[in-house]
N, CA, C and O atoms as a DFTB+ gen file, in Angstrom:
376 C
 N C O
     1  1      49.869     101.353     124.226
     2  2      49.261     100.177     124.809
     3  2      48.731      99.312     123.667
     4  3      47.784      99.698     122.983
     5  1      49.332      98.158     123.461
     6  2      48.939      97.247     122.384
     7  2      48.100      96.100     122.928
     8  3      48.235      95.711     124.088
     9  1      47.238      95.567     122.082
    10  2      46.480      94.355     122.388
    11  2      46.726      93.349     121.273
    12  3      46.723      93.702     120.094
    13  1      46.939      92.098     121.655
    14  2      47.162      91.055     120.668
    15  2      45.891      90.809     119.858
    16  3      44.785      91.131     120.290
    17  1      46.078      90.235     118.683
    18  2      44.948      89.919     117.814
    19  2      44.364      88.554     118.179
    20  3      44.811      87.906     119.125
    21  1      43.369      88.136     117.419
    22  2      42.640      86.912     117.763
    23  2      43.344      85.622     117.353
    24  3      42.955      84.549     117.815
    25  1      44.352      85.689     116.514
    26  2      45.037      84.475     116.069
    27  2      46.473      84.806     115.658
    28  3      46.900      85.956     115.768
    29  1      47.204      83.824     115.195
    30  2      48.501      83.979     114.535
    31  2      49.517      84.777     115.349
    32  3      49.868      85.904     114.998
    33  1      49.984      84.170     116.444
    34  2      50.966      84.859     117.288
    35  2      52.248      85.210     116.547
    36  3      52.986      86.091     116.987
    37  1      52.533      84.534     115.423
    38  2      53.734      84.877     114.656
    39  2      53.652      86.267     114.033
    40  3      54.647      86.769     113.511
    41  1      52.486      86.890     114.082
    42  2      52.324      88.252     113.557
    43  2      52.293      89.313     114.656
    44  3      52.054      90.486     114.368
    45  1      52.530      88.921     115.910
    46  2      52.548      89.891     117.012
    47  2      53.632      90.939     116.791
    48  3      54.769      90.580     116.485
    49  1      53.316      92.225     116.936
    50  2      54.349      93.261     116.847
    51  2      55.166      93.295     118.138
    52  3      54.595      93.361     119.227
    53  1      56.477      93.251     118.030
    54  2      57.337      93.248     119.217
    55  2      58.039      94.586     119.431
    56  3      58.200      95.024     120.570
    57  1      58.452      95.228     118.362
    58  2      59.171      96.505     118.452
    59  2      58.488      97.512     117.528
    60  3      57.922      97.146     116.498
    61  1      58.553      98.791     117.918
    62  2      57.915      99.817     117.099
    63  2      58.612     101.158     117.274
    64  3      59.425     101.345     118.179
    65  1      58.278     102.072     116.394
    66  2      58.607     103.478     116.601
    67  2      57.286     104.237     116.643
    68  3      56.314     103.848     115.995
    69  1      57.261     105.316     117.405
    70  2      56.109     106.213     117.450
    71  2      56.623     107.597     117.115
    72  3      57.602     108.066     117.694
    73  1      55.955     108.247     116.174
    74  2      56.384     109.553     115.693
    75  2      55.214     110.526     115.738
    76  3      54.054     110.119     115.674
    77  1      55.524     111.808     115.848
    78  2      54.502     112.840     115.879
    79  2      54.802     113.932     114.874
    80  3      55.958     114.141     114.505
    81  1      53.766     114.633     114.428
    82  2      53.932     115.738     113.487
    83  2      52.797     116.734     113.663
    84  3      51.691     116.370     114.064
    85  1      53.081     117.985     113.362
    86  2      52.056     119.024     113.358
    87  2      51.715     119.487     111.949
    88  3      50.940     120.429     111.784
    89  1      52.278     118.845     110.931
    90  2      51.963     119.181     109.550
    91  2      50.667     118.503     109.134
    92  3      50.326     117.434     109.641
    93  1      49.948     119.126     108.209
    94  2      48.688     118.559     107.735
    95  2      48.653     118.475     106.213
    96  3      47.576     118.375     105.626
    97  1      49.797     118.514     105.581
    98  2      49.858     118.501     104.120
    99  2      50.398     117.170     103.624
   100  3      50.555     116.223     104.395
   101  1      50.677     117.110     102.342
   102  2      51.243     115.902     101.741
   103  2      52.634     115.597     102.270
   104  3      53.153     114.505     102.036
   105  1      53.247     116.534     102.976
   106  2      54.563     116.280     103.558
   107  2      54.524     115.113     104.543
   108  3      55.532     114.434     104.740
   109  1      53.380     114.880     105.154
   110  2      53.264     113.767     106.100
   111  2      53.551     112.428     105.431
   112  3      54.246     111.585     105.999
   113  1      53.026     112.230     104.239
   114  2      53.223     110.944     103.565
   115  2      54.620     110.799     102.986
   116  3      55.036     109.685     102.671
   117  1      55.347     111.886     102.837
   118  2      56.713     111.827     102.314
   119  2      57.737     111.520     103.394
   120  3      58.898     111.259     103.078
   121  1      57.338     111.543     104.656
   122  2      58.230     111.158     105.744
   123  2      59.186     112.228     106.219
   124  3      60.040     111.948     107.060
   125  1      59.075     113.438     105.714
   126  2      60.036     114.482     106.062
   127  2      59.702     115.241     107.334
   128  3      60.565     115.925     107.885
   129  1      58.487     115.138     107.806
   130  2      58.047     116.028     108.871
   131  2      57.689     115.313     110.164
   132  3      56.978     115.868     111.002
   133  1      58.170     114.092     110.333
   134  2      57.864     113.329     111.536
   135  2      58.987     113.448     112.548
   136  3      60.163     113.425     112.184
   137  1      58.626     113.577     113.827
   138  2      59.586     113.632     114.932
   139  2      59.517     112.314     115.695
   140  3      58.445     111.907     116.142
   141  1      60.658     111.649     115.844
   142  2      60.703     110.391     116.574
   143  2      60.450     110.651     118.054
   144  3      61.156     111.443     118.678
   145  1      59.444     109.987     118.614
   146  2      59.099     110.127     120.026
   147  2      59.512     108.909     120.834
   148  3      59.805     109.015     122.025
   149  1      59.536     107.742     120.181
   150  2      59.808     106.497     120.896
   151  2      60.310     105.446     119.916
   152  3      59.840     105.361     118.781
   153  1      61.260     104.659     120.363
   154  2      61.728     103.496     119.616
   155  2      62.002     102.396     120.630
   156  3      62.880     102.549     121.481
   157  1      61.272     101.298     120.556
   158  2      61.466     100.226     121.526
   159  2      60.346      99.209     121.485
   160  3      59.675      99.044     120.466
   161  1      60.150      98.532     122.596
   162  2      59.186      97.442     122.693
   163  2      57.742      97.936     122.621
   164  3      57.434      99.068     122.994
   165  1      56.872      97.062     122.135
   166  2      55.435      97.344     122.133
   167  2      54.785      96.941     123.452
   168  3      53.624      97.267     123.703
   169  1      55.531      96.234     124.289
   170  2      54.975      95.699     125.528
   171  2      54.533      94.257     125.388
   172  3      54.203      93.612     126.383
   173  1      54.520      93.740     124.164
   174  2      54.199      92.332     123.938
   175  2      55.486      91.541     124.158
   176  3      56.487      91.811     123.494
   177  1      55.485      90.577     125.068
   178  2      56.723      89.859     125.385
   179  2      57.203      88.995     124.221
   180  3      56.400      88.387     123.513
   181  1      58.518      88.949     124.035
   182  2      59.077      88.130     122.961
   183  2      59.387      86.710     123.417
   184  3      59.423      85.798     122.592
   185  1      59.612      86.504     124.712
   186  2      60.020      85.189     125.221
   187  2      58.846      84.240     125.432
   188  3      59.032      83.023     125.427
   189  1      57.650      84.770     125.615
   190  2      56.467      83.939     125.832
   191  2      55.367      84.355     124.868
   192  3      55.361      85.484     124.376
   193  1      54.453      83.460     124.601
   194  2      53.320      83.756     123.724
   195  2      52.147      84.184     124.605
   196  3      51.616      83.366     125.356
   197  1      51.734      85.449     124.526
   198  2      50.616      85.896     125.366
   199  2      49.272      85.406     124.829
   200  3      49.169      84.970     123.682
   201  1      48.264      85.482     125.660
   202  2      46.903      85.134     125.250
   203  2      46.459      86.048     124.121
   204  3      46.947      87.170     123.986
   205  1      45.541      85.564     123.326
   206  2      44.997      86.342     122.214
   207  2      43.968      87.335     122.734
   208  3      43.340      87.106     123.767
   209  1      43.799      88.437     122.015
   210  2      42.841      89.505     122.336
   211  2      43.045      90.009     123.766
   212  3      42.091      90.161     124.528
   213  1      44.315      90.265     124.112
   214  2      44.675      90.664     125.467
   215  2      45.519      91.925     125.427
   216  3      46.445      92.035     124.624
   217  1      45.197      92.886     126.303
   218  2      46.028      94.084     126.420
   219  2      47.337      93.740     127.109
   220  3      47.366      92.954     128.056
   221  1      48.407      94.329     126.632
   222  2      49.730      94.111     127.204
   223  2      50.069      95.249     128.162
   224  3      49.294      96.192     128.323
   225  1      51.227      95.149     128.790
   226  2      51.682      96.209     129.695
   227  2      51.883      97.500     128.914
   228  3      52.320      97.481     127.763
   229  1      51.563      98.608     129.542
   230  2      51.784      99.892     128.881
   231  2      53.267     100.233     128.897
   232  3      54.019      99.770     129.754
   233  1      53.665     101.042     127.943
   234  2      55.048     101.478     127.796
   235  2      55.064     102.992     127.942
   236  3      54.270     103.680     127.300
   237  1      55.944     103.519     128.766
   238  2      56.036     104.971     128.962
   239  2      56.875     105.605     127.862
   240  3      57.910     105.075     127.459
   241  1      56.409     106.739     127.394
   242  2      57.126     107.514     126.386
   243  2      57.456     108.857     127.009
   244  3      56.565     109.560     127.486
   245  1      58.713     109.211     127.006
   246  2      59.157     110.461     127.606
   247  2      58.946     111.606     126.615
   248  3      59.848     111.949     125.851
   249  1      57.748     112.191     126.635
   250  2      57.415     113.272     125.717
   251  2      56.368     114.163     126.379
   252  3      55.380     113.664     126.918
   253  1      56.575     115.466     126.341
   254  2      55.590     116.381     126.914
   255  2      55.019     117.338     125.870
   256  3      54.371     118.323     126.222
   257  1      55.253     117.059     124.601
   258  2      54.715     117.875     123.520
   259  2      53.523     117.178     122.884
   260  3      53.476     115.949     122.818
   261  1      52.563     117.962     122.419
   262  2      51.432     117.365     121.717
   263  2      51.597     117.583     120.216
   264  3      52.226     118.548     119.784
   265  1      51.034     116.687     119.439
   266  2      51.096     116.751     117.982
   267  2      49.695     116.546     117.429
   268  3      48.838     115.963     118.093
   269  1      49.464     117.026     116.214
   270  2      48.162     116.839     115.580
   271  2      48.042     115.472     114.912
   272  3      46.936     114.977     114.701
   273  1      49.175     114.866     114.583
   274  2      49.179     113.542     113.949
   275  2      50.236     112.661     114.597
   276  3      51.298     113.131     115.004
   277  1      49.925     111.386     114.683
   278  2      50.866     110.394     115.211
   279  2      50.893     109.209     114.256
   280  3      49.904     108.917     113.585
   281  1      52.030     108.531     114.202
   282  2      52.078     107.285     113.450
   283  2      52.906     106.264     114.213
   284  3      53.878     106.597     114.892
   285  1      52.494     105.022     114.081
   286  2      53.182     103.890     114.698
   287  2      53.712     103.024     113.565
   288  3      52.957     102.600     112.690
   289  1      55.007     102.767     113.586
   290  2      55.628     101.889     112.600
   291  2      56.148     100.655     113.326
   292  3      56.914     100.776     114.282
   293  1      55.746      99.491     112.890
   294  2      56.208      98.240     113.495
   295  2      57.554      97.890     112.864
   296  3      57.662      97.766     111.645
   297  1      58.577      97.732     113.705
   298  2      59.928      97.469     113.207
   299  2      60.360      96.022     113.387
   300  3      61.348      95.598     112.787
   301  1      59.638      95.253     114.203
   302  2      59.944      93.828     114.373
   303  2      58.688      93.104     114.836
   304  3      57.944      93.603     115.680
   305  1      58.465      91.931     114.276
   306  2      57.354      91.100     114.738
   307  2      57.858      89.691     115.001
   308  3      58.950      89.314     114.573
   309  1      57.054      88.929     115.703
   310  2      57.401      87.557     116.069
   311  2      57.255      86.657     114.837
   312  3      56.297      86.802     114.077
   313  1      58.179      85.748     114.638
   314  2      58.022      84.736     113.600
   315  2      58.448      85.193     112.223
   316  3      59.092      86.227     112.051
   317  1      58.063      84.382     111.240
   318  2      58.500      84.617     109.867
   319  2      57.360      85.091     108.966
   320  3      57.503      85.095     107.744
   321  1      56.267      85.478     109.536
   322  2      55.135      85.967     108.744
   323  2      55.551      87.208     107.960
   324  3      56.445      87.946     108.373
   325  1      54.891      87.429     106.823
   326  2      55.209      88.599     106.007
   327  2      54.280      89.776     106.300
   328  3      54.190      90.714     105.508
   329  1      53.590      89.721     107.443
   330  2      52.713      90.812     107.843
   331  2      52.654      90.867     109.368
   332  3      53.199      90.005     110.058
   333  1      51.989      91.890     109.874
   334  2      51.854      92.075     111.315
   335  2      50.371      92.201     111.639
   336  3      49.581      92.619     110.792
   337  1      49.989      91.839     112.871
   338  2      48.580      91.908     113.259
   339  2      48.466      92.197     114.747
   340  3      49.118      91.551     115.568
   341  1      47.633      93.171     115.088
   342  2      47.280      93.446     116.477
   343  2      45.866      93.986     116.471
   344  3      45.417      94.550     115.473
   345  1      45.160      93.817     117.577
   346  2      43.756      94.225     117.577
   347  2      43.562      95.697     117.911
   348  3      42.642      96.331     117.394
   349  1      44.422      96.254     118.773
   350  2      44.297      97.663     119.137
   351  2      45.645      98.225     119.544
   352  3      46.532      97.502     119.998
   353  1      45.777      99.532     119.372
   354  2      46.920     100.276     119.902
   355  2      46.365     101.604     120.422
   356  3      45.657     102.310     119.704
   357  1      46.685     101.933     121.647
   358  2      46.204     103.168     122.264
   359  2      47.390     104.052     122.622
   360  3      48.379     103.578     123.181
   361  1      47.290     105.328     122.300
   362  2      48.250     106.326     122.766
   363  2      47.534     107.133     123.835
   364  3      46.646     107.932     123.535
   365  1      47.920     106.922     125.063
   366  2      47.251     107.560     126.195
   367  2      48.054     108.766     126.652
   368  3      49.263     108.661     126.857
   369  1      47.412     109.888     126.811
   370  2      48.084     111.088     127.298
   371  2      47.693     111.386     128.727
   372  3      46.531     111.240     129.105
   373  1      48.649     111.798     129.512
   374  2      48.391     112.123     130.917
   375  2      48.862     113.521     131.212
   376  3      48.736     113.990     132.344
């Protein structure tokens, strides 16, 4: 569940990957121990500019395993900015 930031819609994250790992060593930073859980939209619409500081629609991830660490990588953002910006991202478990 992503929320837009307070300004600069050209930095909105549109696509992301979410990965999980149970390792707690330096292997995490080397990228070898992450399991891909999701690749797709952040829930922020690409066709329209949403209001700032607003939660977007939640996105379902088909995963029933728990991990000790998670990471979110933004793979596409709106516009030509050289950075990305969002105010919050929540991983909700049910």
